[in-house]
PABALUM-224694 format. One record per residue (C-alpha): x, z, y. Coordinates in steps of 0.5 Angstrom, whole numbers, plus 2048, in hexadecimal, padded with zeros to 3 digits. Last residue first. Example, Ala and Ser with C-alpha at 12.3 -4.5 7.8 and 13.67 -1.06 7.14 Angstrom:
81B80E7FE 8198107F7 
REM end
This chain:
740834818 74382E81A 746827818 74982281C 74781B819 74B815817 745810816 74480C80F 73F806810 73B80280C 7377FC80F 7317FA80A 72E7F380C 7277F080A 7247ED804 7227F07FE 7217EC7F8 7257F07F4 72A7F47F7 7307F07F4 7347EF7FA 7327E87FC 72B7EA7FE 72E7F1801 7337EE805 7387F3806 73C7F580C 7427FA80C 7457FF811 74A80480F 74D80A813 75380D810 756814814 75D815816 75B81881C 75E814822 75F80D81E 75980D81A 75580E820 758808823 75780481C 74F80681C 74E804823 7527FD821 74C7FD81C 7477FF820 7497F9826 7487F4820 7427F581F 73F7F5826 7427EF829 73D7EB828 73E7E382B 7397E082F 7387D9831 73E7D582E 73B7D8827 7357D6828 7347D2821 7397D781E 7347DC820 72E7DA81B 7337D9816 7367E0817 72F7E3816 72D7DF810 7347E180C 7327E980F 72B7EA80D 7247E780F 7227EF811 7217F480C 7257F980F 72A7FF80D 72F802811 73380780D 73780D810 73C81180C 740816810 74681880F 74A81E80C 74881D805 741819805 73D81C809 73681880A 73281480F 72D80F80D 72A80A813 724806810 721800814 71A7FC812 7187F6814 7127F3817 7107EB815 7137E5817 71B7E8817 7207E581C 71F7EC820 7217F0819 7287EE817 72B7EB81D 7287EF823 7267F581F 72C7F681A 7307F4820 72E7FA824 72E7FF81F 7367FD81D 7377FE825 734804825 73880881F 73F808823 73C80982A 73F81082A 745813825 742819820 741820821 73D82381B 73A82A81C 73A82D816 73482F811 72F829813 734825810 733828809 72C826809 72E81F809 72B81A80F 72681480E 724811814 71D80C815 71D806818 716801819 7167FA81B 7127F5820 7107FA824 7107F582A 7177F382A 7197F6830 7147FD82F 7187FE828 71F7FC82B 71D802830 71B80782B 721805827 72580782D 72280E82D 72380F826 72A80D827 72C81282C 728817829 72C816822 733816826 73181C829 73081F823 73681D820 73A820825 73E81C82A 74681A82A 74B81782E 746819835 74581583B 74180F838 73D815835 73B81783C 73A80F83E 73580D839 73181383A 72F811841 72F80A83E 72980D839 72681083F 725809843 72380683D 71E80B83B 71C80A843 71D802843 71880283D 71380683F 713801846 7137FB841 70D7FD83D 7097FE844 70C7F7846 7097F4840 7097ED844 70C7E983E 7127E7842 7137EE844 7137F183D 7187EB83B 71D7ED842 71D7F483F 71F7F2838 7247ED83B 7277F483F 7277F8839 72B7F2835 7317F283B 7317FA83B 7327FB834 7387F5835 73A7F883B 73A7FF838 73F7FC832 7457FB836 744802839 745805832 74B801830 74E803837 74C80A834 75080982E 756806832 75580C836 755811830 75C80C82C 75F80D833 75E815833 76081582B 76781182D 768816832 76681B82E 76A818828 77081782D 76F81E830 76F821828 77581D827 77981F82D 77782682B 779826825 780822826 78182882C 77F82D826 78382A821 78982A826 788831828 788833821 78E82F820 791833825 78F83A823 79083881C 79783681E 79883C822 79684081C 79C83C818 7A083D81E 79F84481E 79F845816 7A6842816 7A884681C 7A684C818 7AA84A812 7B0848816 7B084F819 7AF852813 7B484E80F 7B9850815 7BB84A819 7B784B820 7BB852820 7C184F820 7C584E81A 7CB852818 7D284E817 7D6852812 7DC850811 7E185380C 7E885280C 7ED850806 7F584F806 7F684B800 7FD84C7FD 802848800 8038407FD 80983F7F9 81083D7FE 8138367FF 812836806 80D83C808 80783D805 800840808 7FA844805 7F3845808 7EC848805 7E6848809 7E084C806 7D984A809 7D384E80B 7CD84B80E 7CB848815 7CD841816 7D483F819 7D383A81F 7DA83881E 7DF83A819 7E683A81C 7EC83B818 7F283D81C 7F983C819 7FA834818 7FE831813 7F783080E 7F5831807 7EE833806 7ED8377FF 7E68367FC 7E88387F5 7EC83E7F1 7EB8447F6 7E38437F7 7E08467FD 7DE83F800 7E2840806 7E983E804 7EF83D808 7F683A807 7FB83A80B 80283680B 80883980F 80D833811 80D835818 81083B817 816838814 81B83E813 817845817 811845813 80C84B814 806848813 800847818 7F8847817 7F384581D 7EC84581B 7E784281F 7DF84281F 7DC83D824 7D583F828 7D083A828 7CB840827 7CE847827 7CC84B821 7CE852821 7D585581F 7D8858819 7E0856817 7E385A812 7EB859810 7EC85A818 7F085781E 7EE859824 7E8855827 7E884F82C 7E184D830 7DF847832 7DC84482C 7DE848826 7E6849826 7EA84D821 7F184F822 7F884E81E 7F7850817 7FD850813 80184C80E 80884E80B 80B848809 80C846801 8138487FE 8168417FB 81B841800 82083C7FD 82783D7FF 82C8377FC 83183A7F8 8328347F3 83482F7F8 8398347FB 839832802 83C82D806 83982A80D 83B824812 839822818 83382081C 832819819 83381C812 83881C80D 837821807 83C825803 83A8297FD 83F82D7FA 83F8307F2 84382A7F0 8458267F6 83E8227F8 83E81D7FD 83881B801 837815806 83381380C 82D81880D 829818812 82581F810 829823815 82D829815 82C82B80E 82983280D 823832808 81F82F80D 82382A80F 822827808 825827802 8208247FC 8208267F5 8218257ED 81E81E7EE 81D81A7E7 8218157E4 8228197DD 8298177DC 82A8157E4 82881C7E6 82681B7ED 82881F7F4 82481C7FA 82781E801 82481E808 81E81A80C 82281480E 825813807 82B815803 82A8147FB 82F8187F7 82F8177F0 83181C7EB 83381C7E4 83B81C7E4 83F8177E8 83C81A7EF 8388147F0 8368127F8 83080E7FA 83080C801 82B80B807 82480A802 81E80B807 81880C802 819814804 81B81A800 8198187FA 81381C7F7 8118177F3 80C8157F8 8118147FD 81480F7F7 81780E7F1 8178087EC 8198087E6 81A8037E0 81A7FD7E3 81D7F77DF 8237F37E0 8277F67DA 8257FD7DD 8237FE7E4 8228047E8 81F8047EF 81F8097F4 81A8097FB 8168047FE 819803805 820801806 8228017FE 8268047FA 8288017F3 82A8057ED 82D8007E8 82D8037E1 8338027DC 8368097DC 8358097E4 8368037E9 8348057F0 8318017F5 82F8017FD 82B7FF802 8267FA7FF 8217F7802 81C7F57FC 8187EF7FB 81D7EC7F5 81D7F27F1 8167F27EF 8167EB7ED 81A7ED7E7 8227EF7E7 8277EB7EA 8277E57EF 82E7E17EE 8347E17F3 8397DC7F1 8407DE7EF 83F7DB7E8 8457DE7E6 8467E47EA 83F7E77E8 8397E87EC 8327EA7EC 82D7EA7F2 8287EF7F4 8237EE7FA 8217EC800 8257F1805 82B7F0800 82E7F47FA 8347F17F6 8347F27EF 83B7F17EB 83F7EE7E6 8467ED7E5 84A7F47E5 8437F77E2 83D7F97E5 83F7F97EC 83A7FB7F1 8397F87F8 8357F97FE 8327F6804 8337EF805 82E7EB80A 82C7E5807 82D7DD808 8347DE805 8397DB809 83E7DE805 8417E07FD 8487E27FE 84E7E17F9 8547E57F5 8587EA7FA 8527EE7FC 84B7EC7F8 8477EA7FE 8407EA7FE 83D7E6805 8377E780A 8387ED80D 83D7F0809 83E7F3802 8457F47FF 8487F47F8 84E7F87F7 8527F77F0 8547FE7ED 8537FD7E6 84D8017E5 84A7FC7EB 84A7FF7F2 8457FE7F7 8447FE7FF 83E7FD803 83B7FA80A 8417F680E 83E7F3814 8457EF815 84A7F0810 8517F1811 8557F280B 85A7F7808 85C7FB80E 86180080D 85F80880E 86480E80F 86481680E 86A815809 866819804 860817805 86180F805 85C80B808 85A804806 85680080B 8507FC80A 84E7F8812 8497F7816 8437FC815 848801812 84980180B 84E806808 852806801 85680D800 85D80D7FD 8608147FB 8618117F4 85C80B7F3 8558097F7 85180F7F8 84B80C7FC 84980D804 843809807 84080780E 84680A813 842807819 84580181E 83F7FE821 8407FB827 8487FA829 84D7FA824 851800824 85180281C 855807819 85680D81E 85881381B 85681A81C 85A820819 857826817 85B82C813 85683180E 85B833809 85982D804 85A82880A 85482580E 85581E810 85081B816 850813816 84E81081C 84C80981D 84780B823 84280D81E 843812819 847813812 84881A80F 84E81A80A 84F821806 856822803 8578267FC 85E8227FC 85C81F7F5 8548207F6 85481B7FC 84E81C7FF 848819801 843818807 84081380B 83C811811 83C818816 83A81881D 83B81E820 84281C823 84981D822 84982381D 84C82981F 84782F821 84382C826 843825824 84082681D 84182A817 83C830814 83C83580E 83683780A 83483D806 83484180C 82F83D80F 82A84080A 82984680D 826842814 82B84481A 826846820 829847827 82584B82D 82484A834 82A848838 82A84E83E 82C85483A 82C852833 82985382C 82C851826 827850820 82A84F819 82684C813 82785080C 81F84F80B 81E85680C 820856813 828857815 82885981C 82D85A822 82D85D829 82F85C831 834856830 836854836 83884D836 83F84A838 840847832 83B84782D 83F847826 846849825 84884981D 84D84E81B 85184D815 853852811 84F85280A 850858806 849858802 84685C807 84785880C 844852808 84384E80F 845851815 84185081B 842851822 83D850828 83F84F82F 841853836 83C859836 83E85B82E 83B859828 83E85A821 83B85781B 83E859815 83D85580E 83D858806 835859807 83485880E 83685E812 83485D819 83786081F 836862827 83986282E 84086382C 844865831 84985F833 85085E830 84F85A82A 855857826 85485A81F 858860820 856861827 84F862824 85086781F 84B866819 84A86B813 84B871818 849877813 84587D815 845883811 84288980D 83B888810 83B881810 83C87B815 83F874814 84387281A 84386C81E 84986B824 84986782A 84686D82E 843872829 83D86F825 83B873820 838870819 832874815 83387480E 831870809 835869809 83C86D80C 83B872806 83A86C801 840868804 84486E803 84286F7FC 8448687FA 84B8687FD 84D861800 84D864807 853868804 85286F805 85587480A 853871810 857873815 85487781B 85187C816 84D881819 84C887814 84688C816 848893815 84589681C 83E89381A 83A896820 83E894826 83E88D823 843889826 844882825 84387F82C 83F87B831 83A87982C 83687282B 832872824 83286D81F 82C86C819 82686E81D 81F87281B 824878819 82187C812 821883814 82188980F 82688880A 82A88480F 82B88A813 832888815 82F882819 82A88781D 83088B81E 834886820 82F884826 83188B829 82C89082A 82B894830 826899831 82489B82A 81D89C829 81C897824 816893827 81989382D 81288F82F 80D88F82B 80888982B 802889827 7FE887821 80288281F 80788781E 80C884823 812889824 81788982A 81E88B82A 82288C830 82888A833 826888839 826881838 821881833 82288282B 81B880828 818882821 81388081D 80E884818 80D881812 806881810 80687C80A 80B880805 80F886809 816884807 81B88180C 817882812 81887E817 81E87C81C 81E879823 823878829 824878830 81D87B833 81C87C83A 81D88283F 818884845 81688A841 81288783C 80C88A83D 807888837 801884835 80287F82F 7FD88382B 7F7881830 7F887A82E 7F5875833 7F887783A 7FE87A836 800873833 7FE87082D 7FF86882D 7FA865829 7FB860823 7FB86481D 800869820 805868826 80886E829 809872830 80C878832 80D87A83A 81587A83B 814877843 81A872840 81786F83A 81786F833 81286C82F 81086E828 80E869822 80986C81D 80986A816 809871813 810871811 813870818 81586B81C 81986C823 81A868829 81E86982F 81F867836 817865839 817864840 80F863840 80E86A840 80886E83C 806868838 7FF867838 7FD860838 7FD860840 80586383F 80785E83C 80785A835 809853833 80684F82D 80C84A82B 80B844826 80E841820 81284681C 80D84B81D 81084E823 80D854827 81085582E 81185B833 81085C83A 81385A840 81A85D840 81A85A838 81A85E831 81985982C 81585A826 81685681F 80F85681B 810858814 80A85B812 80E862812 811860819 81885D81A 81C85F820 82085C826 82385F82C 82485E833 822857835 82485483B 82084C83C 81A85083C 81384F839 81584A834 80F844833 81483F832 81683D839 81884583A 81D844834 81F84382E 82584082B 82783D824 82D83D821 83183981C 83883B819 83E837819 844837815 84A835818 850832815 856831819 85882C81F 85E82C823 86282F81C 86683681D 862838816 85C83B813 85883D819 85183F818 84D83D81E 84683F81E 84183A820 83A83A824 835835823 82F836828 828835827 82483682D 81C83782A 81783482F 81283282A 814838825 
REM end
């Protein structure tokens, strides 16, 4: 508990008339409002079936698990905030007693009252409950009985409340106690105004106990039966007699007793002024120990672990851990000079304990408990008593920071042996020779000194009367009285150590270091190294103490480690967690089974073999569940609909009153109880964004030096949202696929439309280009026709020229019509070619004849071809093949279907292709024919927009194997559109 106050209280047991006497201390912890307690005034305390400690206060109740207080008030379900008493029944219900008389109880994380539980509704007649009982028999459905301020008995059956169930009117409290075969009281002690029992006239009251307190039968009776508190006396009550076993005035207690607690053989008595403790009361002990002076004790409770809880009026709650009863403590509050202890030893002959402190103070504690203080070092600066060793009969060798003294325990006097600045260690040889380690020198008393060393000498250990080891801040050294010179000892390991203390034990040298733990040397070799990795309390060693038999005690800054010197193993560690006043250990001394430990916070002593170890696993419980922004009551089964990005957190707790901060937790979310455990010191386990599914959470805990508890299991079921169901995911998947298909279809459609537009655009461009090329051929034809007209006029053939012009005009009109079209019918093309050939025959004076040959299959279809694609070939055949010929010529035009193409051949018997080219080459500068190149380009353009492949081939018949025939054959494959 972060705000816990620790108060060291002491009981004072006087053994003699000396000014100081041995006093045994008790560590008491205080809890108050700043620690989370509901109020500093606490009326009562009780432990429920689960192990929680509950406190009743004027401002509600507090539930405590050892680490955290959980407070409940009227807003949480209490009928009133002012709760003055508590009672826990066998069913696990915790009852709250309030001044308004209304019943309420806590059960399974809920406070039940008349508003939320109809079974608690009744008319209390303006009286409140004082005591509670339950059926002695009755199985699981035991009724709870309440005794109120109107001397009426109220029964709660679990189904209803019955007022004045007995129907007897006034009922004495003693009647309920007398009938203990029927009623079991839910409290151990009762306040009574008198012992008169009207219904039991034969009751015998023993004002003086007729039996000794050591009588086992009497002790058993007191432990088993209720105790009556009558003013300042305690009675054990039965149906036949009431025995006074404690009379306050006889024990020096004058005030009325407010509460009592019987702890094994011990008796605790609380009054309005103090707390009294009688240790071994039932063993005949007569010493009364007064604690918490000027404190109003309202209640006392011994829990199941043996801890004592003390509630007070205005001072909160005091807690005494069970293990503190095994320890005794000494510091400046109960006889010592201060709380800082540097050395401890005992003179076994006189049984006197010597405690060395700062300021040069030596405390001697005699076997009878007398404490005396002596100032042995008055030098300024550091003057602590660092070492105390037994020397000779009644003589103790004491080393302080500045001097070496001899103290006689019988005469209680000290004498100076030698002044030594910055003394560090003292050792005695078997024959009684004294060796001293001090700052930068080694001294053999009354013999010699090795001074001005360039190292800090920290410790010394004698091997024989003439040889010894010296520990320094720069390593280990060996020396003998003969050579009187320090020599490095051991192997290289020991030359690098900063040494704090040395012990020579049965041929082995034990070396305690300032930062590397313990080394064990045998014949200059390391045979063992013990460190914190081997469970040593700390690697910082401050002192080594050998008990002379089998144990070496290592004082460290984190407790004491006990080592078995034979096996060279660590048997146990003793720390403040086990009950020491501090972990900063200065010295250790063992006397038979008693162990004395000097700390920076006082002296602690106890029976070393009787150290309490609580190995019982802690009780673990589920505190609350949080999912997202909501908090839920604890339950072993949790089901909730999935929340997006919500964290699932489970908070557990343990009921551990001693060292609650050392509790470890392990949780397992895999469902495998053997593997997958995660260890943590936190009791809150977060699982961020937990996906839907069924989980099994297992949690276990362990406290200091205990085993793991039995796992507490919790089933977690996160239900998926509708969109996380398999069918919803399937629908979403199908919808997504459909959406993807729609999108892809849209994209493909857009691409196709774009491609179509692009194709159409390219086709349109190709058509325009074709038309442009067609239009390029028109001027060529017009030019040649006009030349023919010119020729006729020059030849004075006006009539023929006029007929020619008429036919030419008709041809031109037809040409213009065709030029606007991408395709024309084959019939239109033949008609155009016929008119054109007739004009050319006129122009060339009927020097050639022509003939069309058309395959019959063409007559079954309407065939469309690009316009003006045959005419240029025919024109070239006439102009360049037939015209230069001296005789009449013949022109044959053949049309056939080849697959889906129109095969057209233009065959003339003119001068031939090669001879024509040779004639043209001589006048190339004057004229350049473009007809054939335009046709090829048109065929390529047509291919680009409809994919049909055209072909143009020119053959010179004379050179190509047509016999002796002359002329040119031009073959062309024309893409067509065929329709029925």
